[in-house]
Biopython code that builds the backbone (N, CA, C, O; Angstrom):
import numpy as np
from Bio.PDB.StructureBuilder import StructureBuilder

atoms = [
    (1, "MET", "N", (149.061, 43.766, 124.804)),
    (1, "MET", "CA", (148.984, 44.985, 125.598)),
    (1, "MET", "C", (150.359, 45.529, 125.827)),
    (1, "MET", "O", (151.267, 44.808, 126.240)),
    (2, "ASN", "N", (150.516, 46.805, 125.560)),
    (2, "ASN", "CA", (151.768, 47.471, 125.812)),
    (2, "ASN", "C", (151.737, 48.058, 127.192)),
    (2, "ASN", "O", (151.137, 49.110, 127.414)),
    (3, "LEU", "N", (152.388, 47.379, 128.140)),
    (3, "LEU", "CA", (152.337, 47.775, 129.532)),
    (3, "LEU", "C", (153.326, 48.865, 129.841)),
    (3, "LEU", "O", (154.503, 48.766, 129.492)),
    (4, "THR", "N", (152.860, 49.892, 130.486)),
    (4, "THR", "CA", (153.696, 50.994, 130.927)),
    (4, "THR", "C", (153.791, 50.898, 132.485)),
    (4, "THR", "O", (153.056, 50.160, 133.142)),
    (5, "TYR", "N", (154.729, 51.680, 133.008)),
    (5, "TYR", "CA", (154.852, 51.723, 134.476)),
    (5, "TYR", "C", (153.577, 52.211, 135.100)),
    (5, "TYR", "O", (153.126, 51.665, 136.107)),
    (6, "SER", "N", (152.985, 53.237, 134.516)),
    (6, "SER", "CA", (151.790, 53.826, 135.071)),
    (6, "SER", "C", (150.618, 52.797, 135.057)),
    (6, "SER", "O", (149.897, 52.662, 136.046)),
    (7, "LYS", "N", (150.450, 52.104, 133.961)),
    (7, "LYS", "CA", (149.371, 51.102, 133.843)),
    (7, "LYS", "C", (149.629, 49.978, 134.849)),
    (7, "LYS", "O", (148.708, 49.521, 135.526)),
    (8, "ALA", "N", (150.859, 49.547, 134.941)),
    (8, "ALA", "CA", (151.185, 48.415, 135.860)),
    (8, "ALA", "C", (150.963, 48.849, 137.301)),
    (8, "ALA", "O", (150.451, 48.072, 138.106)),
    (9, "TYR", "N", (151.341, 50.086, 137.640)),
    (9, "TYR", "CA", (151.142, 50.554, 139.034)),
    (9, "TYR", "C", (149.662, 50.677, 139.367)),
    (9, "TYR", "O", (149.237, 50.329, 140.469)),
    (10, "THR", "N", (148.877, 51.174, 138.409)),
    (10, "THR", "CA", (147.440, 51.289, 138.611)),
    (10, "THR", "C", (146.820, 49.897, 138.808)),
    (10, "THR", "O", (146.000, 49.695, 139.703)),
    (11, "GLU", "N", (147.218, 48.956, 137.970)),
    (11, "GLU", "CA", (146.668, 47.614, 138.096)),
    (11, "GLU", "C", (147.096, 46.976, 139.399)),
    (11, "GLU", "O", (146.309, 46.290, 140.051)),
    (12, "LEU", "N", (148.347, 47.202, 139.779)),
    (12, "LEU", "CA", (148.859, 46.685, 141.053)),
    (12, "LEU", "C", (148.074, 47.237, 142.222)),
    (12, "LEU", "O", (147.739, 46.493, 143.144)),
    (13, "SER", "N", (147.770, 48.542, 142.207)),
    (13, "SER", "CA", (146.989, 49.151, 143.255)),
    (13, "SER", "C", (145.585, 48.500, 143.398)),
    (13, "SER", "O", (145.085, 48.285, 144.502)),
    (14, "LYS", "N", (144.989, 48.203, 142.243)),
    (14, "LYS", "CA", (143.680, 47.563, 142.244)),
    (14, "LYS", "C", (143.791, 46.153, 142.847)),
    (14, "LYS", "O", (142.942, 45.748, 143.642)),
    (15, "LEU", "N", (144.830, 45.418, 142.469)),
    (15, "LEU", "CA", (145.037, 44.104, 142.989)),
    (15, "LEU", "C", (145.220, 44.093, 144.484)),
    (15, "LEU", "O", (144.656, 43.258, 145.192)),
    (16, "VAL", "N", (145.994, 45.007, 144.945)),
    (16, "VAL", "CA", (146.276, 45.143, 146.424)),
    (16, "VAL", "C", (144.945, 45.368, 147.158)),
    (16, "VAL", "O", (144.698, 44.757, 148.198)),
    (17, "GLU", "N", (144.106, 46.230, 146.623)),
    (17, "GLU", "CA", (142.818, 46.476, 147.246)),
    (17, "GLU", "C", (142.008, 45.190, 147.307)),
    (17, "GLU", "O", (141.397, 44.874, 148.328)),
    (18, "GLN", "N", (142.012, 44.452, 146.203)),
    (18, "GLN", "CA", (141.249, 43.200, 146.124)),
    (18, "GLN", "C", (141.816, 42.177, 147.107)),
    (18, "GLN", "O", (141.060, 41.471, 147.775)),
    (19, "ILE", "N", (143.152, 42.097, 147.198)),
    (19, "ILE", "CA", (143.801, 41.096, 148.086)),
    (19, "ILE", "C", (143.472, 41.433, 149.532)),
    (19, "ILE", "O", (143.220, 40.538, 150.339)),
    (20, "GLU", "N", (143.473, 42.738, 149.868)),
    (20, "GLU", "CA", (143.255, 43.137, 151.236)),
    (20, "GLU", "C", (141.777, 43.099, 151.640)),
    (20, "GLU", "O", (141.453, 43.213, 152.822)),
    (21, "ASP", "N", (140.887, 42.940, 150.664)),
    (21, "ASP", "CA", (139.441, 42.888, 150.941)),
    (21, "ASP", "C", (139.122, 41.557, 151.667)),
    (21, "ASP", "O", (139.481, 40.467, 151.219)),
    (22, "ASP", "N", (138.455, 41.707, 152.766)),
    (22, "ASP", "CA", (138.059, 40.488, 153.548)),
    (22, "ASP", "C", (137.132, 39.555, 152.781)),
    (22, "ASP", "O", (136.972, 38.389, 153.140)),
    (23, "LYS", "N", (136.539, 40.070, 151.745)),
    (23, "LYS", "CA", (135.506, 39.261, 151.011)),
    (23, "LYS", "C", (136.122, 38.522, 149.820)),
    (23, "LYS", "O", (135.389, 37.879, 149.069)),
    (24, "ILE", "N", (137.469, 38.592, 149.618)),
    (24, "ILE", "CA", (138.080, 37.937, 148.472)),
    (24, "ILE", "C", (137.881, 36.425, 148.612)),
    (24, "ILE", "O", (137.985, 35.861, 149.701)),
    (25, "GLN", "N", (137.600, 35.809, 147.503)),
    (25, "GLN", "CA", (137.400, 34.372, 147.467)),
    (25, "GLN", "C", (138.785, 33.681, 147.484)),
    (25, "GLN", "O", (139.695, 34.087, 146.760)),
    (26, "LEU", "N", (138.919, 32.705, 148.263)),
    (26, "LEU", "CA", (140.210, 32.014, 148.405)),
    (26, "LEU", "C", (140.618, 31.379, 147.089)),
    (26, "LEU", "O", (141.812, 31.245, 146.824)),
    (27, "ASP", "N", (139.668, 30.985, 146.258)),
    (27, "ASP", "CA", (139.972, 30.368, 144.955)),
    (27, "ASP", "C", (140.720, 31.368, 144.054)),
    (27, "ASP", "O", (141.479, 30.934, 143.188)),
    (28, "THR", "N", (140.540, 32.647, 144.218)),
    (28, "THR", "CA", (141.187, 33.602, 143.346)),
    (28, "THR", "C", (142.398, 34.288, 144.019)),
    (28, "THR", "O", (143.170, 34.984, 143.361)),
    (29, "LEU", "N", (142.543, 34.080, 145.321)),
    (29, "LEU", "CA", (143.651, 34.751, 146.017)),
    (29, "LEU", "C", (145.021, 34.447, 145.449)),
    (29, "LEU", "O", (145.807, 35.365, 145.211)),
    (30, "ALA", "N", (145.319, 33.200, 145.230)),
    (30, "ALA", "CA", (146.670, 32.795, 144.717)),
    (30, "ALA", "C", (146.918, 33.435, 143.385)),
    (30, "ALA", "O", (148.024, 33.912, 143.130)),
    (31, "ASP", "N", (145.915, 33.463, 142.512)),
    (31, "ASP", "CA", (146.071, 34.085, 141.187)),
    (31, "ASP", "C", (146.346, 35.566, 141.280)),
    (31, "ASP", "O", (147.203, 36.094, 140.571)),
    (32, "LYS", "N", (145.615, 36.240, 142.159)),
    (32, "LYS", "CA", (145.816, 37.683, 142.304)),
    (32, "LYS", "C", (147.202, 37.991, 142.934)),
    (32, "LYS", "O", (147.829, 38.987, 142.572)),
    (33, "VAL", "N", (147.661, 37.178, 143.834)),
    (33, "VAL", "CA", (148.985, 37.368, 144.416)),
    (33, "VAL", "C", (150.034, 37.154, 143.363)),
    (33, "VAL", "O", (151.026, 37.881, 143.325)),
    (34, "ARG", "N", (149.834, 36.136, 142.470)),
    (34, "ARG", "CA", (150.808, 35.887, 141.392)),
    (34, "ARG", "C", (150.824, 37.108, 140.434)),
    (34, "ARG", "O", (151.892, 37.586, 140.053)),
    (35, "GLN", "N", (149.628, 37.601, 140.055)),
    (35, "GLN", "CA", (149.601, 38.802, 139.189)),
    (35, "GLN", "C", (150.276, 39.989, 139.840)),
    (35, "GLN", "O", (150.991, 40.726, 139.161)),
    (36, "ALA", "N", (150.077, 40.206, 141.134)),
    (36, "ALA", "CA", (150.676, 41.288, 141.868)),
    (36, "ALA", "C", (152.198, 41.145, 141.807)),
    (36, "ALA", "O", (152.909, 42.116, 141.547)),
    (37, "LYS", "N", (152.679, 39.955, 142.045)),
    (37, "LYS", "CA", (154.123, 39.691, 142.018)),
    (37, "LYS", "C", (154.704, 40.039, 140.655)),
    (37, "LYS", "O", (155.750, 40.682, 140.579)),
    (38, "GLU", "N", (154.056, 39.634, 139.599)),
    (38, "GLU", "CA", (154.533, 39.957, 138.253)),
    (38, "GLU", "C", (154.559, 41.434, 137.971)),
    (38, "GLU", "O", (155.475, 41.926, 137.313)),
    (39, "LEU", "N", (153.544, 42.167, 138.470)),
    (39, "LEU", "CA", (153.507, 43.594, 138.270)),
    (39, "LEU", "C", (154.568, 44.295, 139.115)),
    (39, "LEU", "O", (155.154, 45.284, 138.676)),
    (40, "ILE", "N", (154.821, 43.785, 140.336)),
    (40, "ILE", "CA", (155.884, 44.367, 141.164)),
    (40, "ILE", "C", (157.221, 44.181, 140.448)),
    (40, "ILE", "O", (158.016, 45.119, 140.389)),
    (41, "GLU", "N", (157.480, 43.013, 139.914)),
    (41, "GLU", "CA", (158.725, 42.766, 139.192)),
    (41, "GLU", "C", (158.847, 43.665, 137.945)),
    (41, "GLU", "O", (159.933, 44.159, 137.642)),
    (42, "PHE", "N", (157.765, 43.866, 137.250)),
    (42, "PHE", "CA", (157.784, 44.744, 136.073)),
    (42, "PHE", "C", (158.098, 46.175, 136.523)),
    (42, "PHE", "O", (158.950, 46.833, 135.926)),
    (43, "CYS", "N", (157.432, 46.652, 137.548)),
    (43, "CYS", "CA", (157.651, 48.027, 138.017)),
    (43, "CYS", "C", (159.124, 48.226, 138.528)),
    (43, "CYS", "O", (159.753, 49.250, 138.261)),
    (44, "GLU", "N", (159.615, 47.252, 139.237)),
    (44, "GLU", "CA", (160.990, 47.349, 139.736)),
    (44, "GLU", "C", (161.966, 47.461, 138.559)),
    (44, "GLU", "O", (162.879, 48.288, 138.554)),
    (45, "THR", "N", (161.736, 46.589, 137.555)),
    (45, "THR", "CA", (162.597, 46.588, 136.384)),
    (45, "THR", "C", (162.553, 47.891, 135.633)),
    (45, "THR", "O", (163.588, 48.405, 135.208)),
    (46, "ARG", "N", (161.336, 48.443, 135.460)),
    (46, "ARG", "CA", (161.158, 49.743, 134.758)),
    (46, "ARG", "C", (161.899, 50.866, 135.555)),
    (46, "ARG", "O", (162.590, 51.710, 134.983)),
    (47, "LEU", "N", (161.721, 50.828, 136.881)),
    (47, "LEU", "CA", (162.413, 51.849, 137.679)),
    (47, "LEU", "C", (163.912, 51.759, 137.584)),
    (47, "LEU", "O", (164.587, 52.788, 137.555)),
    (48, "ARG", "N", (164.457, 50.551, 137.534)),
    (48, "ARG", "CA", (165.903, 50.404, 137.382)),
    (48, "ARG", "C", (166.357, 50.932, 136.008)),
    (48, "ARG", "O", (167.381, 51.608, 135.911)),
    (49, "VAL", "N", (165.619, 50.633, 134.986)),
    (49, "VAL", "CA", (165.955, 51.093, 133.614)),
    (49, "VAL", "C", (165.885, 52.611, 133.568)),
    (49, "VAL", "O", (166.790, 53.252, 133.034)),
    (50, "ILE", "N", (164.864, 53.175, 134.098)),
    (50, "ILE", "CA", (164.682, 54.645, 134.124)),
    (50, "ILE", "C", (165.876, 55.277, 134.873)),
    (50, "ILE", "O", (166.477, 56.248, 134.414)),
    (51, "ASP", "N", (166.189, 54.695, 136.029)),
    (51, "ASP", "CA", (167.308, 55.221, 136.866)),
    (51, "ASP", "C", (168.603, 55.205, 136.045)),
    (51, "ASP", "O", (169.342, 56.190, 136.034)),
    (52, "CYS", "N", (168.880, 54.087, 135.356)),
    (52, "CYS", "CA", (170.099, 53.964, 134.558)),
    (52, "CYS", "C", (170.125, 54.997, 133.426)),
    (52, "CYS", "O", (171.160, 55.598, 133.137)),
    (53, "ASN", "N", (168.948, 55.189, 132.787)),
    (53, "ASN", "CA", (168.879, 56.160, 131.714)),
    (53, "ASN", "C", (169.117, 57.585, 132.198)),
    (53, "ASN", "O", (169.810, 58.369, 131.549)),
    (54, "ILE", "N", (168.528, 57.907, 133.354)),
    (54, "ILE", "CA", (168.730, 59.246, 133.919)),
    (54, "ILE", "C", (170.228, 59.449, 134.290)),
    (54, "ILE", "O", (170.831, 60.477, 133.982)),
    (55, "ASN", "N", (170.776, 58.451, 134.943)),
    (55, "ASN", "CA", (172.199, 58.565, 135.313)),
    (55, "ASN", "C", (173.130, 58.658, 134.094)),
    (55, "ASN", "O", (174.157, 59.335, 134.137)),
    (56, "SER", "N", (172.757, 57.973, 133.016)),
    (56, "SER", "CA", (173.525, 58.063, 131.800)),
    (56, "SER", "C", (173.443, 59.473, 131.183)),
    (56, "SER", "O", (174.448, 60.028, 130.738)),
    (57, "VAL", "N", (172.261, 60.019, 131.170)),
    (57, "VAL", "CA", (172.119, 61.395, 130.633)),
    (57, "VAL", "C", (172.862, 62.389, 131.495)),
    (57, "VAL", "O", (173.496, 63.301, 130.966)),
    (58, "LEU", "N", (172.804, 62.243, 132.814)),
    (58, "LEU", "CA", (173.511, 63.187, 133.709)),
    (58, "LEU", "C", (175.008, 63.030, 133.580)),
    (58, "LEU", "O", (175.725, 64.030, 133.620)),
    (59, "THR", "N", (175.508, 61.826, 133.429)),
    (59, "THR", "CA", (176.914, 61.605, 133.220)),
    (59, "THR", "C", (177.378, 62.192, 131.924)),
    (59, "THR", "O", (178.454, 62.786, 131.861)),
    (60, "GLU", "N", (176.597, 62.041, 130.892)),
    (60, "GLU", "CA", (176.911, 62.554, 129.591)),
    (60, "GLU", "C", (176.929, 64.134, 129.645)),
    (60, "GLU", "O", (177.777, 64.795, 129.044)),
    (61, "LYS", "N", (175.975, 64.655, 130.374)),
    (61, "LYS", "CA", (175.921, 66.131, 130.456)),
    (61, "LYS", "C", (177.148, 66.671, 131.212)),
    (61, "LYS", "O", (177.714, 67.696, 130.833)),
    (62, "LYS", "N", (177.548, 65.977, 132.273)),
    (62, "LYS", "CA", (178.756, 66.405, 133.024)),
    (62, "LYS", "C", (179.948, 66.268, 132.177)),
    (62, "LYS", "O", (180.811, 67.145, 132.222)),
    (63, "SER", "N", (180.079, 65.204, 131.376)),
    (63, "SER", "CA", (181.208, 65.002, 130.506)),
    (63, "SER", "C", (181.257, 66.092, 129.440)),
    (63, "SER", "O", (182.334, 66.617, 129.160)),
    (64, "ASN", "N", (180.169, 66.434, 128.864)),
    (64, "ASN", "CA", (180.139, 67.528, 127.860)),
    (64, "ASN", "C", (180.454, 68.861, 128.481)),
    (64, "ASN", "O", (181.081, 69.694, 127.827)),
    (65, "ALA", "N", (180.041, 69.115, 129.743)),
    (65, "ALA", "CA", (180.345, 70.371, 130.395)),
    (65, "ALA", "C", (181.845, 70.474, 130.613)),
    (65, "ALA", "O", (182.423, 71.547, 130.440)),
    (66, "ARG", "N", (182.488, 69.365, 130.993)),
    (66, "ARG", "CA", (183.957, 69.377, 131.250)),
    (66, "ARG", "C", (184.686, 69.643, 129.925)),
    (66, "ARG", "O", (185.692, 70.352, 129.894)),
    (67, "LYS", "N", (184.179, 69.080, 128.861)),
    (67, "LYS", "CA", (184.841, 69.285, 127.585)),
    (67, "LYS", "C", (184.798, 70.739, 127.137)),
    (67, "LYS", "O", (185.741, 71.258, 126.539)),
    (68, "LYS", "N", (183.653, 71.391, 127.451)),
    (68, "LYS", "CA", (183.500, 72.823, 127.095)),
    (68, "LYS", "C", (184.405, 73.668, 127.898)),
    (68, "LYS", "O", (184.917, 74.670, 127.398)),
    (69, "ASP", "N", (184.643, 73.292, 129.195)),
    (69, "ASP", "CA", (185.469, 74.060, 130.092)),
    (69, "ASP", "C", (186.954, 73.931, 129.723)),
    (69, "ASP", "O", (187.755, 74.802, 130.062)),
    (70, "SER", "N", (187.307, 72.877, 129.051)),
    (70, "SER", "CA", (188.715, 72.597, 128.701)),
    (70, "SER", "C", (189.246, 73.392, 127.569)),
    (70, "SER", "O", (190.409, 73.236, 127.196)),
]
sb = StructureBuilder()
sb.init_structure("model")
sb.init_model(0)
sb.init_chain("A")
sb.init_seg("    ")
for serial, (resi, resn, name, xyz) in enumerate(atoms, 1):
    if name == "N":
        sb.init_residue(resn, " ", resi, " ")
    sb.init_atom(name, np.array(xyz, "f"), 0.0, 1.0, " ", f" {name:<3s}", serial, name[0])
structure = sb.get_structure()
């Protein structure tokens, strides 16, 4: 499965609903919390990568603008 941020976030939202449900079976709670933790880590990593990519593009654009002005 090729996981994207959007898919991970959607799955995480579903897991949170399940975890918060009073009717969740204790036998599955630990597994769902583990899955949620993995999805949180994935989402955080993707957000960091996206932020770095955006900052890189903006820095490059500023650098090119300075070169044109010189």
